[in-house]
N, C-alpha and C positions, 0 to 999 in steps of 0.2 A: 707655389702650386701653379701649374699651367692652366690658363683659362682660354676659352674659345668665345668668340664674339660674333654676334649678328648685329649689323649696323645699317643705318639709313643715312644717306647723304642727300643734300639738296643742292642743286646747282642754282645759285642766286640769279644768275643771268638768264637762264632758260626756264627756271622754276620746275625742273624735272627732278624726280626722285630716283635713287638707286639703292638697292638692297644688296648686301654682300655678307660674306662670312670670312673670318680670319683668326689666326692665332696670336697675331700681334697687331692690335688696333692702331697704335701710334704709327708704326712703320707703314701700314696699309693706307692710313689716312694721308700721310705725307706723300706716298706714291700718287694717290688721287690728286693731291694739291699740285704736284709737279705737272701733271697733264692738264688739269683744269683748275686754275687759281681761284675761280669763283665758288668752289664747292665748300660746303660747310657740313659738319657732322651734326645731325639734329636728334639722333637717337641711337642707343645701343643696348644690347642685352648681353650678359655674361653667363657663360655656362661652364660647368666643371667637366663635362664630357663632350668630346668632339661630335659624337653621333647626335647628341641633343641640339647643338648649334646648327649642324647641317640639316637636320629635320626641320627646324624652325625657319631657316632660310628657304628651304624648299617650299614649305607651306605658304610663306609670304609671297613667293614668286609664282606659285602655281594655283593657289586657291584664293579667289577673290574675297571670300568672307574673312579670311585671316588678314589680308591686306586692308580691307575696308575697316575692320575692327581696330587695327593699329592706327590708321589714319584718323579715325574718329577720336581715339584716345589722345593723339597728338594735336588735335584740333585743326587738321588739314582739310 
């Protein structure tokens, strides 16, 4: 079954967070690692439907309350 992922990366050097969406989490993470070796995957969510993953990513990027809630859950 094809899964869709929303993920959060942390750059250990700059301590900046990045939110993204992908169909292949391992491939996408390796692409990030090639560009920025100090990046680490700190969180991901899996979805069965593409539209749900895209909607969640959009909420995290555009709505502060969703992002604050996730950061609180992660202890950031």
